[in-house]
Backbone as CSV, one residue per row, in Angstrom:
resi,resn,N_x,N_y,N_z,CA_x,CA_y,CA_z,C_x,C_y,C_z
1,GLY,-80.210,-7.350,118.556,-79.768,-6.585,117.415,-80.125,-5.128,117.558
2,SER,-79.570,-4.333,116.723,-79.843,-2.894,116.707,-80.741,-2.559,115.523
3,SER,-81.544,-1.530,115.698,-82.446,-1.109,114.626,-81.641,-0.525,113.464
4,LYS,-82.272,-0.464,112.318,-81.633,0.104,111.127,-81.201,1.544,111.391
5,THR,-82.040,2.316,112.096,-81.713,3.705,112.416,-80.447,3.798,113.252
6,VAL,-80.334,2.950,114.270,-79.162,2.962,115.143,-77.927,2.523,114.366
7,LEU,-78.047,1.478,113.558,-76.911,1.025,112.758,-76.435,2.113,111.795
8,THR,-77.372,2.782,111.154,-77.037,3.845,110.208,-76.332,5.001,110.920
9,ARG,-76.811,5.324,112.114,-76.198,6.398,112.894,-74.803,6.009,113.367
10,ASP,-74.662,4.800,113.892,-73.396,4.379,114.486,-72.335,3.989,113.469
11,PHE,-72.765,3.607,112.274,-71.835,3.176,111.239,-72.134,3.915,109.936
12,PRO,-71.918,5.243,109.914,-72.299,6.042,108.740,-71.521,5.695,107.476
13,HIS,-70.402,5.013,107.602,-69.586,4.643,106.441,-70.092,3.368,105.771
14,HIS,-71.126,2.725,106.331,-71.706,1.516,105.733,-73.053,1.834,105.090
15,ASP,-73.399,1.080,104.087,-74.665,1.240,103.371,-75.667,0.203,103.890
16,PHE,-76.749,0.672,104.507,-77.762,-0.222,105.057,-79.039,-0.225,104.219
17,THR,-78.950,0.175,102.957,-80.154,0.229,102.123,-80.741,-1.155,101.866
18,HIS,-79.935,-2.207,101.992,-80.451,-3.562,101.775,-81.208,-4.108,102.985
19,VAL,-81.124,-3.420,104.121,-81.894,-3.827,105.302,-83.319,-3.334,105.082
20,GLU,-84.242,-4.277,104.921,-85.591,-3.932,104.469,-86.485,-3.327,105.529
21,SER,-86.307,-3.709,106.789,-87.199,-3.172,107.817,-86.396,-2.619,108.981
22,GLU,-87.031,-1.757,109.743,-86.377,-1.100,110.872,-85.926,-2.123,111.921
23,GLU,-86.813,-3.015,112.283,-86.497,-4.057,113.264,-86.461,-5.387,112.533
24,TRP,-85.306,-5.744,112.053,-85.136,-6.882,111.166,-84.901,-8.195,111.905
25,TRP,-84.832,-8.187,113.209,-84.495,-9.375,113.984,-85.646,-9.860,114.854
26,THR,-86.861,-9.384,114.637,-87.957,-9.563,115.589,-88.434,-10.999,115.765
27,GLU,-88.135,-11.891,114.851,-88.550,-13.276,115.039,-87.441,-14.205,114.571
28,GLU,-87.451,-15.416,115.087,-86.432,-16.386,114.695,-86.588,-16.724,113.218
29,GLU,-85.483,-16.764,112.529,-85.493,-17.045,111.098,-85.725,-18.531,110.843
30,SER,-86.611,-18.819,109.912,-86.857,-20.219,109.542,-85.686,-20.743,108.707
31,GLN,-85.536,-22.047,108.690,-84.486,-22.664,107.876,-84.702,-22.340,106.400
32,GLU,-85.948,-22.344,105.980,-86.267,-22.033,104.576,-85.827,-20.620,104.209
33,HIS,-86.093,-19.657,105.088,-85.698,-18.279,104.823,-84.177,-18.138,104.816
34,LEU,-83.506,-18.818,105.754,-82.049,-18.791,105.794,-81.472,-19.321,104.491
35,GLU,-81.997,-20.447,104.017,-81.515,-21.031,102.763,-81.726,-20.068,101.594
36,GLN,-82.859,-19.370,101.581,-83.144,-18.388,100.529,-82.139,-17.239,100.595
37,ARG,-81.876,-16.737,101.806,-80.905,-15.639,101.960,-79.516,-16.058,101.498
38,VAL,-79.127,-17.279,101.830,-77.805,-17.766,101.428,-77.710,-17.843,99.903
39,GLU,-78.750,-18.358,99.248,-78.725,-18.442,97.783,-78.662,-17.049,97.156
40,GLU,-79.421,-16.099,97.694,-79.383,-14.722,97.192,-77.987,-14.115,97.405
41,PHE,-77.370,-14.434,98.539,-76.036,-13.915,98.827,-75.007,-14.509,97.863
42,LYS,-75.117,-15.793,97.570,-74.213,-16.420,96.597,-74.354,-15.749,95.230
43,GLU,-75.585,-15.475,94.821,-75.816,-14.788,93.547,-75.179,-13.398,93.569
44,PHE,-75.340,-12.691,94.697,-74.735,-11.366,94.839,-73.209,-11.469,94.714
45,LEU,-72.605,-12.412,95.433,-71.148,-12.565,95.371,-70.685,-12.869,93.952
46,ASN,-71.396,-13.762,93.266,-71.012,-14.119,91.899,-71.218,-12.969,90.914
47,SER,-72.024,-11.990,91.277,-72.249,-10.840,90.387,-71.164,-9.777,90.537
48,ARG,-70.348,-9.895,91.560,-69.313,-8.899,91.835,-68.107,-9.094,90.917
49,PRO,-67.448,-8.003,90.521,-66.263,-8.121,89.671,-65.009,-8.537,90.450
50,GLU,-65.003,-8.361,91.767,-63.827,-8.700,92.569,-63.615,-10.218,92.580
51,THR,-62.372,-10.612,92.723,-62.067,-12.040,92.811,-61.790,-12.476,94.246
52,ARG,-61.585,-11.542,95.148,-61.388,-11.843,96.573,-62.299,-10.932,97.384
53,ILE,-63.166,-11.537,98.184,-64.131,-10.790,98.984,-64.124,-11.349,100.398
54,ALA,-64.011,-10.479,101.380,-64.097,-10.900,102.780,-65.568,-10.913,103.187
55,VAL,-65.992,-11.997,103.792,-67.368,-12.137,104.272,-67.310,-12.252,105.785
56,VAL,-68.024,-11.388,106.464,-68.112,-11.413,107.920,-69.566,-11.659,108.274
57,SER,-69.818,-12.686,109.052,-71.198,-13.041,109.363,-71.248,-13.833,110.655
58,HIS,-72.407,-14.400,110.933,-72.591,-15.214,112.134,-72.543,-16.694,111.759
59,GLY,-72.338,-17.533,112.770,-72.109,-18.953,112.560,-73.189,-19.680,111.795
60,ARG,-74.468,-19.406,112.093,-75.545,-20.132,111.420,-75.551,-19.835,109.919
61,PHE,-75.356,-18.563,109.557,-75.327,-18.181,108.149,-74.124,-18.818,107.449
62,LEU,-72.947,-18.741,108.085,-71.744,-19.305,107.470,-71.835,-20.817,107.350
63,THR,-72.422,-21.463,108.352,-72.595,-22.912,108.296,-73.462,-23.299,107.104
64,GLN,-74.546,-22.542,106.873,-75.423,-22.803,105.730,-74.721,-22.454,104.419
65,LEU,-74.027,-21.331,104.388,-73.315,-20.892,103.181,-72.308,-21.943,102.731
66,MET,-71.612,-22.514,103.681,-70.561,-23.471,103.347,-71.064,-24.914,103.356
67,GLU,-72.367,-25.080,103.590,-72.997,-26.401,103.585,-72.297,-27.371,104.532
68,ILE,-72.038,-26.887,105.728,-71.411,-27.687,106.781,-72.523,-28.368,107.573
69,ASP,-72.371,-29.638,107.844,-73.394,-30.392,108.566,-73.460,-30.045,110.040
70,GLN,-72.331,-29.751,110.639,-72.283,-29.536,112.090,-72.318,-28.053,112.416
71,PHE,-73.323,-27.618,113.186,-73.356,-26.250,113.697,-72.754,-26.298,115.087
72,CYS,-71.940,-25.454,115.459,-71.294,-24.424,114.669,-69.817,-24.745,114.669
73,SER,-69.230,-24.788,113.520,-67.816,-25.131,113.431,-66.927,-23.897,113.405
74,PHE,-67.503,-22.733,113.654,-66.729,-21.495,113.684,-66.658,-20.945,115.100
75,ALA,-65.460,-20.567,115.521,-65.292,-19.824,116.772,-65.307,-18.338,116.426
76,ASN,-65.453,-17.484,117.425,-65.410,-16.049,117.180,-64.083,-15.677,116.525
77,CYS,-64.168,-14.874,115.504,-63.017,-14.308,114.790,-62.232,-15.311,113.953
78,ASP,-62.774,-16.490,113.715,-62.097,-17.434,112.831,-62.012,-16.874,111.421
79,CYS,-60.946,-17.218,110.728,-60.782,-16.849,109.324,-60.617,-18.128,108.521
80,LYS,-61.337,-18.202,107.420,-61.304,-19.389,106.578,-61.363,-18.937,105.127
81,GLN,-60.579,-19.546,104.280,-60.581,-19.208,102.858,-61.318,-20.290,102.089
82,VAL,-62.289,-19.880,101.286,-63.055,-20.800,100.455,-63.191,-20.194,99.062
83,THR,-63.658,-21.011,98.127,-63.911,-20.544,96.770,-65.372,-20.792,96.442
84,LEU,-66.034,-19.777,95.901,-67.412,-19.907,95.452,-67.405,-20.011,93.940
85,GLY,-67.870,-21.144,93.437,-67.920,-21.342,91.993,-69.098,-20.623,91.376
86,GLY,-69.074,-20.426,90.099,-70.169,-19.785,89.377,-71.470,-20.547,89.494
87,ASP,-71.377,-21.837,89.826,-72.575,-22.666,90.005,-73.134,-22.564,91.424
88,GLY,-72.503,-21.737,92.264,-72.981,-21.561,93.630,-72.452,-22.576,94.618
89,VAL,-71.537,-23.435,94.185,-70.972,-24.446,95.071,-69.729,-23.876,95.759
90,VAL,-69.684,-24.042,97.081,-68.544,-23.560,97.856,-67.514,-24.669,97.972
91,SER,-66.292,-24.354,97.580,-65.174,-25.282,97.708,-64.450,-24.941,98.997
92,ASP,-64.381,-25.896,99.896,-63.831,-25.670,101.226,-62.588,-26.524,101.419
93,PRO,-61.419,-25.891,101.584,-60.213,-26.678,101.816,-60.190,-27.344,103.191
94,GLY,-61.140,-27.015,104.051,-61.298,-27.721,105.304,-60.515,-27.205,106.495
95,GLU,-59.770,-26.146,106.337,-58.965,-25.663,107.448,-59.313,-24.232,107.804
96,ILE,-59.281,-23.960,109.090,-59.331,-22.580,109.564,-57.887,-22.109,109.555
97,PHE,-57.577,-21.020,108.870,-56.180,-20.618,108.826,-55.818,-19.590,109.876
98,ILE,-56.809,-18.997,110.542,-56.545,-18.167,111.718,-57.602,-18.518,112.757
99,ARG,-57.188,-18.990,113.900,-58.103,-19.243,115.022,-57.597,-18.410,116.180
100,VAL,-58.378,-17.382,116.538,-57.997,-16.468,117.600,-58.125,-17.150,118.961
101,ASP,-59.228,-17.852,119.172,-59.508,-18.492,120.457,-58.999,-19.932,120.419
102,LYS,-57.808,-20.167,120.928,-57.183,-21.489,120.888,-57.873,-22.505,121.803
103,MET,-58.705,-22.045,122.746,-59.371,-22.933,123.691,-60.756,-23.366,123.193
104,TRP,-61.238,-22.784,122.076,-62.589,-23.041,121.588,-62.749,-24.483,121.127
105,LYS,-63.896,-25.061,121.443,-64.237,-26.408,120.984,-65.613,-26.351,120.332
106,PRO,-65.842,-27.080,119.223,-67.162,-27.049,118.559,-68.248,-27.614,119.463
107,TYR,-69.480,-27.206,119.205,-70.632,-27.700,119.984,-70.812,-29.167,119.792
């Protein structure tokens, strides 16, 4: 990963104020911490006035967010549409509607 300083320099149009430390990737994230981050993210999404929000993330986070049992069911650049209810439950229609890498197979 890149430090907060490098990210801020390279992507000045993005807001990195939510990144709490300079080197935020220094140790492997525990499952408990991941689950906490996902719940906080769901609360953040539900607090937004928008009804359609694009979420770009990595497979482990998305797998936890969508409560998928099998890691990792996402290939690079996959697009999937889901609904997040006010209760924090993700409704998943079960299909990837854009798969860029047609040769990809799940782990």
